C-alpha positions in Angstrom: 10.4 5.5 -8.0 6.9 5.1 -9.5 8.5 3.5 -12.6 10.6 1.1 -10.5 7.6 0.1 -8.4 5.5 -0.6 -11.5 8.4 -2.6 -13.0 8.8 -4.6 -9.8 5.1 -5.3 -9.6 5.0 -6.3 -13.3 7.9 -8.8 -12.7 6.0 -10.3 -9.7 2.7 -10.6 -11.6 4.2 -12.1 -14.7 6.6 -14.3 -12.7 3.7 -15.7 -10.6 1.3 -16.3 -13.5 3.8 -17.7 -16.0 5.1 -20.1 -13.3 1.5 -21.2 -12.5 0.7 -21.8 -16.2 3.9 -23.7 -16.9 3.7 -25.7 -13.7 0.3 -26.9 -15.0 2.0 -28.4 -18.1 4.9 -29.6 -16.0 2.9 -31.3 -13.2 0.4 -33.1 -15.5 3.2 -34.2 -18.0 5.3 -35.6 -15.2 2.3 -37.3 -13.5 1.5 -39.0 -16.8 5.1 -40.3 -17.3 6.5 -37.8 -19.8 10.1 -36.8 -19.3 10.7 -33.0 -18.7 14.0 -31.6 -20.1 13.6 -27.9 -19.2 11.2 -25.7 -17.2 11.9 -22.1 -18.2 10.4 -18.8 -17.0 11.0 -16.3 -19.7 12.5 -16.7 -23.2 16.1 -16.5 -24.4 19.4 -17.8 -23.0 19.0 -18.5 -19.3 20.5 -16.1 -16.8 20.1 -18.7 -14.1 19.6 -22.4 -14.2 19.9 -25.5 -12.0 19.2 -29.2 -12.6 17.1 -31.3 -10.2 15.7 -34.8 -9.9 16.7 -38.1 -11.3 15.9 -36.8 -14.8 18.2 -33.8 -14.2 15.4 -31.5 -15.4 16.8 -28.0 -16.0 14.9 -25.2 -14.2 15.8 -21.8 -15.8 15.1 -18.1 -15.6 15.5 -16.3 -18.9 15.7 -12.5 -19.6 12.6 -12.0 -21.9 9.6 -11.9 -19.4 6.9 -12.5 -21.9 6.1 -16.1 -21.1 7.8 -19.4 -20.5 7.8 -23.0 -21.7 8.2 -26.6 -20.6 10.5 -28.6 -23.0 9.6 -32.3 -23.0 11.3 -35.3 -24.5 10.1 -35.4 -28.2 11.3 -37.2 -31.3 10.4 -34.1 -33.4 13.0 -32.0 -31.6 15.9 -34.5 -31.2 17.0 -38.1 -31.0 15.4 -40.2 -28.3 17.0 -43.3 -26.9 15.0 -46.5 -27.6 14.6 -47.2 -23.9 13.0 -43.7 -23.4 10.6 -43.7 -26.3 7.7 -44.5 -24.0 8.4 -41.2 -22.2 8.4 -39.0 -25.3 5.6 -36.5 -25.7 4.9 -37.4 -29.3 4.5 -41.1 -28.4 1.6 -40.4 -25.9 -2.0 -41.0 -26.7 -4.3 -38.2 -27.9 -5.9 -37.9 -24.5 -2.6 -37.6 -22.6 -1.2 -35.0 -25.0 -4.5 -33.0 -24.8 -4.5 -33.2 -21.0 -0.9 -31.9 -20.8 -1.6 -29.0 -23.2 -4.9 -28.1 -21.5 -3.3 -28.1 -18.0 -1.6 -24.7 -18.5 -4.7 -22.6 -19.0 -6.6 -24.8 -16.5 -4.1 -24.0 -13.8 -4.5 -20.3 -14.6 -8.2 -20.6 -13.8 -7.5 -22.6 -10.6 -5.1 -19.9 -9.5 -7.8 -17.2 -10.3 -10.2 -19.1 -8.0 -7.6 -19.2 -5.3 -6.7 -15.5 -5.6 -10.4 -14.4 -5.6 -11.0 -16.7 -2.6 -8.1 -15.1 -0.7 -9.4 -11.7 -1.7 -12.9 -12.4 -0.3 -11.5 -13.9 2.9 -9.3 -10.9 3.4 -12.1 -8.5 2.5 -12.5 -6.3 -0.6 -13.5 -2.7 0.3 -14.9 -0.1 -2.1 -17.2 2.9 -2.4 -20.8 2.0 -1.7 -23.0 2.4 -4.7 -24.5 5.7 -3.5 -25.8 8.1 -6.1 -24.5 11.7 -5.8 -25.3 14.5 -8.2 -27.9 13.6 -10.9 -27.7 15.5 -14.2 -31.0 17.4 -15.0 -32.8 15.7 -18.0 -30.1 13.0 -18.1 -30.8 9.3 -18.6 -30.6 8.6 -14.8 -33.0 11.3 -13.9 -35.5 10.2 -16.5 -35.3 6.7 -15.0 -36.1 8.1 -11.6 -32.7 8.2 -9.8 -32.3 10.8 -7.1 -29.3 11.9 -5.1 -28.8 9.7 -2.0 -30.2 6.5 -3.7 -28.2 3.3 -3.2 -28.0 0.8 -6.1 -28.4 -2.7 -4.5 -28.8 -4.8 -7.6 -28.6 -4.8 -11.4 -31.1 -7.2 -13.1 -31.3 -9.1 -9.9 -27.5 -9.3 -9.5 -26.3 -8.0 -6.1 -24.1 -4.9 -6.4 -22.6 -3.7 -3.1 -19.9 -1.5 -4.6 -19.8 0.9 -7.6 -17.3 -1.4 -9.3 -19.9 -4.2 -9.1 -22.5 -1.9 -10.7 -20.3 -1.1 -13.6 -19.3 -4.7 -14.1 -22.9 -6.0 -13.9 -24.0 -3.3 -16.4 -21.2 -4.3 -18.8 -22.1 -8.0 -18.6 -25.8 -7.2 -19.5 -24.8 -4.9 -22.3 -22.7 -7.7 -23.8 -25.9 -9.7 -23.8 -27.3 -7.0 -26.1 -29.7 -5.7 -23.4 -31.1 -2.3 -24.2 -32.9 -1.8 -20.9 -31.8 -2.7 -17.4 -33.5 -2.9 -14.1 -31.7 -1.2 -11.2 -32.9 -2.0 -7.7 -32.4 1.1 -5.5 -32.9 2.0 -1.9 -33.7 5.6 -1.0 -32.3 7.3 2.2 -35.5 6.3 4.0 -34.9 2.6 3.3 -37.7 2.2 0.7 -36.7 -0.1 -2.2 -37.9 0.2 -5.8 -36.9 -1.0 -9.3 -36.0 1.6 -11.9 -35.8 0.8 -15.6 -32.9 2.5 -17.4 -32.6 2.8 -21.2 -29.1 2.0 -22.6 -29.6 3.5 -26.0 -26.8 6.1 -25.7 -24.4 3.9 -23.8 -21.9 1.6 -25.5 -19.2 -0.8 -24.3 -16.6 1.6 -25.5 -18.1 4.3 -23.2 -17.6 2.0 -20.2 -14.1 0.9 -21.3 -13.2 4.6 -21.8 -14.3 5.6 -18.3 -17.4 7.5 -19.4 -20.0 5.3 -17.5 -21.2 8.0 -15.1 -21.1 10.8 -17.7 -23.3 8.8 -20.1 -25.7 7.8 -17.3 -26.0 11.4 -16.1 -25.1 10.8 -12.5 -22.0 10.8 -10.3 -21.0 8.6 -7.3 -21.7 10.2 -4.0 -18.8 12.1 -2.5 -19.0 13.9 0.8 -18.5 17.6 0.8 -14.9 18.6 1.4 -14.6 21.9 3.3 -12.5 24.7 1.8 -9.9 24.4 4.5 -6.2 24.7 3.5 -4.1 21.8 4.8 -0.7 22.4 3.1 0.7 25.3 1.1 3.4 24.5 -1.5 6.7 26.3 -1.3 7.0 29.2 -3.8 3.4 28.7 -4.9 0.9 31.4 -5.8 -0.8 30.7 -2.5 2.4 31.2 -0.4 3.1 34.5 -2.3 -0.4 35.7 -1.5 0.1 34.9 2.2 -2.2 31.9 2.6 -1.4 29.5 5.5 -2.3 26.0 6.6 -5.6 26.2 8.5 -7.1 29.1 6.6 -10.7 28.7 5.6 -11.7 30.2 2.2 -14.9 32.2 2.5 -15.1 34.1 -0.7 -13.3 34.4 -4.0 -14.0 37.9 -5.4 -17.7 38.2 -4.7 -18.5 34.5 -4.9 -19.3 32.5 -1.8 -17.2 29.4 -1.4 -18.8 26.6 0.5 -16.6 23.6 -0.3 -13.3 22.5 -1.9 -14.9 21.8 -5.3 -16.1 25.4 -5.6 -12.6 26.6 -4.8 -10.9 24.4 -7.4 -13.4 25.3 -10.1 -13.0 29.0 -9.6 -9.2 28.9 -9.5 -8.8 26.6 -12.5 -10.8 29.1 -14.8 -8.6 32.1 -13.8 -4.9 31.5 -14.5 -2.8 34.7 -14.0 -5.8 36.7 -12.9 -5.9 38.8 -9.7 -8.4 37.3 -7.3 -9.5 38.9 -4.0 -9.6 36.1 -1.4 -11.6 36.4 1.8 -10.4 34.0 4.5 -11.0 33.1 8.1 -7.9 32.7 10.3 -7.9 32.3 14.1 -11.6 33.5 14.2 -10.7 36.6 12.2 -11.6 37.5 8.7 -8.8 38.8 6.3 -8.6 39.8 2.7 -5.7 38.8 0.4 -4.8 39.1 -3.2 -4.1 35.9 -5.1 -2.7 35.5 -8.7 -2.9 31.8 -9.7 -0.1 30.3 -11.7 -0.7 29.2 -15.3 -0.2 25.5 -15.6 -1.1 24.2 -19.1 -3.8 26.9 -19.4 -5.3 26.2 -16.0 -5.1 28.2 -12.8 -3.1 26.6 -9.9 -2.6 28.1 -6.5 -0.5 25.4 -4.9 -2.5 24.2 -1.9 -3.8 20.9 -0.6 -7.0 20.3 1.5 -6.9 19.3 5.1 -7.1 15.5 5.7 -10.7 14.4 5.7 -11.9 11.2 7.3 -14.8 9.7 5.4 -17.6 7.9 7.3 -17.6 4.1 7.3 -21.1 4.2 5.8 -19.6 5.5 2.6 -17.7 2.2 2.1 -18.7 -1.5 1.8 -16.5 -4.4 2.6 -17.2 -7.9 1.1 -15.7 -10.5 3.5 -16.7 -14.1 3.8 -15.7 -17.4 5.5 -13.7 -20.0 3.6 -16.5 -21.9 1.9 -18.5 -18.8 0.9 -15.3 -17.1 -0.3 -14.5 -20.2 -2.4 -17.9 -20.3 -4.0 -17.8 -16.6 -4.7 -14.3 -16.9 -6.1 -15.3 -19.7 -8.4 -18.4 -17.7 -9.6 -16.2 -14.6 -10.1 -13.7 -16.6 -12.2 -16.5 -18.0 -14.4 -18.1 -14.5 -14.8 -14.7 -12.9 -15.7 -13.9 -15.7 -18.2 -17.2 -15.3 -19.9 -16.9 -11.5 -19.9 -13.4 -11.8 -21.4 -14.6 -14.1 -24.2 -17.6 -11.8 -25.0 -15.3 -8.7 -25.1 -13.0 -10.5 -27.4 -15.9 -11.6 -29.7 -17.2 -8.0 -29.8 -13.6 -6.8 -30.6 -13.1 -9.4 -33.4 -16.4 -8.4 -35.0 -15.4 -4.7 -34.7 -18.2 -3.8 -32.3 -15.7 -2.6 -29.8 -12.7 -0.4 -30.5 -9.3 -2.1 -30.7 -8.0 0.9 -28.7 -8.9 -0.9 -25.5 -6.3 -3.7 -26.1 -3.6 -3.3 -23.4 0.0 -4.4 -23.5 2.9 -5.0 -21.1 3.3 -1.3 -20.4 -0.4 -0.9 -19.2 -0.1 -4.2 -17.3 3.0 -2.9 -15.5 1.2 0.4 -14.7 -1.9 -1.3 -13.4 0.2 -3.8 -11.4 2.0 -1.0 -9.7 -1.2 0.9 -8.9 -3.0 -2.2 -7.6 0.0 -3.1 -5.3 -0.2 0.4 -3.8 -3.9 0.0 -3.1 -3.5 -3.0 -0.9 -3.4 -6.8 -0.9 -7.1 -7.3 -1.8 -6.9 -5.1 -4.9 -3.6 -6.7 -5.9 -5.1 -10.2 -5.5 -8.1 -9.1 -7.7 -5.6 -7.8 -10.4 -3.7 -11.1 -10.3 -6.9 -13.1 -10.7 -8.1 -11.0 -13.6 -4.8 -11.3 -15.5 -4.7 -15.0 -14.8 -8.2 -15.4 -16.2 -7.2 -13.4 -19.3 -4.1 -15.6 -19.8 -6.2 -18.7 -19.5 -8.8 -17.5 -22.0 -6.2 -16.2 -24.4 -4.2 -19.4 -24.4 -7.3 -21.4 -25.2 -8.0 -19.5 -28.4 -7.6 -21.7 -31.5 -4.5 -19.8 -32.6 -1.4 -21.8 -33.7 1.5 -21.6 -31.2 -1.0 -21.1 -28.3 -2.3 -24.0 -26.3 -5.7 -23.6 -27.9 -4.0 -24.0 -31.4 -2.5 -27.3 -30.3 -5.8 -28.5 -28.9 -7.5 -27.6 -32.2 -5.0 -29.7 -34.1 -5.7 -32.6 -31.7 -9.4 -32.2 -32.3 -8.8 -32.5 -36.0 -6.6 -35.6 -35.3 -9.4 -37.1 -33.3 -11.9 -36.6 -36.1 -9.7 -37.8 -39.0 -7.9 -40.5 -37.1 -4.4 -39.3 -37.9 -2.2 -36.2 -36.9 -2.1 -33.1 -38.9 0.9 -33.2 -41.3 4.1 -31.4 -40.2 3.9 -29.1 -43.3 0.4 -28.0 -42.5 1.2 -27.5 -38.8 4.3 -25.4 -39.8 2.3 -23.2 -42.1 -0.4 -22.5 -39.5 2.3 -21.9 -36.9 3.8 -19.1 -39.1 0.3 -17.6 -39.5 -0.2 -17.8 -35.7 3.2 -16.2 -35.1 2.3 -13.3 -37.4 -1.1 -12.8 -35.7 0.6 -12.8 -32.2 3.3 -10.4 -33.3 0.6 -8.1 -34.8 -1.5 -8.3 -31.6 1.5 -7.5 -29.4 2.5 -4.6 -31.7 -1.0 -3.2 -31.5 -1.1 -3.5 -27.7 2.2 -1.7 -27.4 1.1 0.9 -29.8 -2.0 1.5 -27.7 0.1 1.7 -24.5 2.4 4.3 -26.0 -0.6 6.2 -27.3 -2.1 6.4 -23.8 1.2 7.6 -22.3 1.8 10.3 -25.0 -1.8 11.5 -24.7 
């Protein structure tokens, strides 16, 4: 079911974003008088097609969901009747051809603004940037962070949620900043600015999920009591006689005050006898537990009782239409710049190629974001749309940016690039794209197998 949900979410994401991209080409071309022969979502022989309009444009869905295309009337791809020459793409002025090509990525950016606007209007909720445990002698402690502090800004940029803190830190690091100012508010409401050194932190650390470990602090998490909510059938806990509602007081001679203490103790003792002291119906009992061995770690087969977190632990960003729109436009710009900077760092080998994700990862993230609610899913749609827009504007032959680069040369030299030259560069571009896709899929499979 998880695989099917991810596959369905992937189909929805790619279907929406490819349609938006190709509609940009389609709408601008049609508006400027170019005849459209086919509008295809996907590559390969169509599995569905219909013709509409006076031009009988074919709208098709094809089986390979890795993109799409808009086929226009063009002398380079077939004979064109003399009376329709004025509607052929290759007969259009440089400005018209450039506008048609640029429209695809541009519509991706417009869609990202729309998705982010809808997200902010709906409301995006996340964990407030509250500091939990601070590692002794760590970078955060040396900077002056304490448990209970709330980070409200990074270098003057407002950060309501932890995700905003990480994103703002990443943006500043890509600007080669070695020291950042974090504005924090302590539990008493007093605000101060703390200077944090980034010497031991890299972009790879953030991309690899080691932000908090390298900073030497953890997000605040409320203490979860050691109360058993559910006991798995045939588990070590059931065999020991543990029941729903039991409160774990001691494991051997160690006091247990929360669920984290319980998990840590059990994990370290697979297949070892543990004397468990519990409280049940206001009475204390002693049981003998022998955790199962699962991949070298102890497992007892229980779940905690449901715990309702206080509203103060969460922050929701929600705005009216105009504020949501301006925030959406700013977010789209920030993510576009961030994507370009990450690509530049990757091309110059300052960031590991292991962070390149392919269709498998996109499907996985699409499924997870859909499960987390409409706001998260809209955010994911916007992010992928920005990535597609930026990627397509790169000056790589076969991509929109490659065509625009050829048009730039044409504008400078006063004549089009020769067909032979364009053909050679297109083969180079195809090789690059195949290599990039292969690397992305290799990384995806590596993540799954690890």
